[in-house]
N, C-alpha and C positions, 0 to 999 in steps of 0.2 A: 504494500500500500504506500502511496506517495502522499504528499501534502496537498492534494488537489482540491479539497473541500475547505474553502475559507470559513465556512460556518463554524467548524470546530477547530481545525488546526491553527488558523491564524489567531483566534482568541486564546487558544492554549499557549501558543508561543509568547503572547503578550503577558499572560497572567501566571505562568508556571515557571519554576526554575528549570534549567536544562535537564537536571537529573530526574525531576518529577515528570517532565514532558516525555523524556525517553521511556520512562516506566509506563506511562499511559499509552504511548505508541505501541510498545511491546504487548500490552494487554489487549489493545484493540486489534492488533494484527493477529494474535493468537485466537481471539474471540471470533474473528471473521471466518477462520477455518472451521471452528467448532460449530458456529451457527450455520455455515454453509453445508456442513455435513449432517447435522442433527436437526436443524430448524430451531425455531424459537421455543416452542413448548417443551421439546425433549431435552434441550441443552440445560444442564444444571449449573448452578454457581460453582459447585465443586469441580466440575469438568472444565469450566471456563478458567478457573484459577489454576488448575493443574496444567492446562495447556500453556499457560504463560509462565509456569514455574514459580507461582507465588501462593501465599495463603489466601483463604477467603477473606480474612480480615484486611489484607492488603488491597484486595479487589474492591471491597466496600470503602476503603479509605480514598481510593481514586474515583470510584463511581458509587456515590452514596445511595443512588437509586437501584443498585444491584443489577440484575439481569436486564431489566427494561432500560435502564440508563445506558448500559454498555451496548445493548442492541441498537438503540437510537443513535448512539455515537457512530457505530460501525456502519449502519445503513446510510446515514446522512453523509458520512465521509466517502464511502464508495460511490454513492449516488452523485456526489459532487464531481468525482473523477470522470464518471461516465458522461455526466451532463456536459462537462467542459470539452470532452472529446467529441460529443455529438454536435455541440455548437460550432466547434472548429471545422468539423466536416461540412456542416451546413453552409458556413461562410465560404469555404474553399470550393465546394462543388456546385452549389446552386445559389449564387449571389444575385439578388434582384437588382442590385446596382450595376451589375454587368450581366444582364439577362442573356441566355442563349438565343441563338437564332431558332425560329420555329422548328426547323428540321432537326435541331439538336436537343430539343426539350426532352424527348423520350430517353435519349442517350444519357443526359445529365441526371435525370431522375433515377435511372437504373444504377448509375454510379453511386448516387447518394444512398439508395436502398441497400446496395451491396456493402457499402462501407458501414452503415448502421448495423446490419446483420453481423458483420465481421467483428464488431465490438464484443460479441459474446465470447469469442475465443481470446480476446485481449484482456477481458475482465471476468474470468470464470467465477471467482468468488462472489463478486457482486451479483451476477445473474443467478447463482445458486441461492443467495439471500432473497432475491426477488421471487424466485420460484416458491420458496417457503412462505414468503409473505402472502402470496396469493392462495396457497394451500391452507394457511393457518390464520386467515384474516380475522376469524372469530376469537383467536387466542392472543393476537398481537394487540397491545394497548393502543387505543385510538390516537393518542398523541404521537405515538411512534409512526403509525400509518400517515398521519398528517405531516410529520417531519420528513418522511421519505418523499411524499408527493411534492412538498415545497422545495426539497433539495434537488430533485431530478426531473420527474415526469412533467411537473407544472411548467418550469421554465422552458424545457425543450418543446412542449406542446405549443406554448405561446410563440416561441421563436419560429417554429415551423408554420404556424398560422400567419405570422408576419411575412414569411417567405412566400406563402401562397398569395397573400395580398399584393406583394411586390410583383409576382409573376402575372397576376391579374392586371395590375397597372401597366405592365409592359405589353399587354394584349395577348398573352400566351395562354392564360387560363380564365375560365369563367366559374368562380366558386359559388355561383347561384346565391349570393348574398350571405354566405356563412363560411368564412375562411377557416374557422375552428373545425367545422365539420369536414371541410375538404382536407385539412391536415390529418384529422382522425382517420378518414377514409384512406389516405395515402399509407399511413402506418398499418392499418388493418389489412390492406391489400398486398403490401410488400414484405411485411416482417412478422406479423402475428401468427400466421400459419406456420412459418418456419420455426418460430419460438416454441410453439406447441408441439410440432412434430419432433423437434430435437430435444424437447424437455429442457428448454432454456440453455441449450448448448451442451448438455450432458452427453447426448448421443448425436454428434454432428451429422448432418445429412451429407451425402456425396456432393461435391462441388457442382456437378452437372444438374442435379436435382434442385439445389439452391438457386442456381442461375435460372432454371426453367420457371420456378415459382416466382422469382423476383420479376423476370421479364413479363410473365403473364399478368402479374399484379400491376405493374406500371402501365402495360397496354390497356388494361381495364380502367385504370385511373384516368389516363389520358383520353380515352374514349368518352368518359363521363364528364370530364372537366375541361377539355381543350376549348379555347375560345372560338366561337363561330362554328 
């Protein structure tokens, strides 16, 4: 895990001594593996402490809220990393300020979808956490779910909607008055099926199958939303 999420790591760097910060990073890193393997409900405080090589008392000293506090930290941290990667890809591959020519729209959207899907291989621990969040939503504290959405899916969804608005302004797309829905449809058509079939990257699909699903999804999206 890197320090990609300003929500936690930047505040921690300002408020904690280097030694305490190092200990919290070690705890969060170890917890990421445990939560990714066991999920939220099954992961015990004893197992989380043992994975980091500390006592449960030490864990509570750093994370007074215990398992929920630690899970929220890990989820928002990794969500920040993936969010930053997605936003960088969005700017690089489909920038409304430098819109593609109409004939290149499908090509660029395929590149974006392929890059988004590829993040599952780059951030396996995060997507393992997300898989457990969806499977255990009734066991995960509501404030943790809210923190995850605020750290990752929310900002990315808004940025993608803004991109759709920019492509509409460039005369490439017609979002039918709802750019947020157009963004949601793009993700649903290009990545959600792959996420489900691969179990959030645990069982990756063959490259040819991934490409086939992405290309078919982008084609369906463009047919529904191409301007004119």
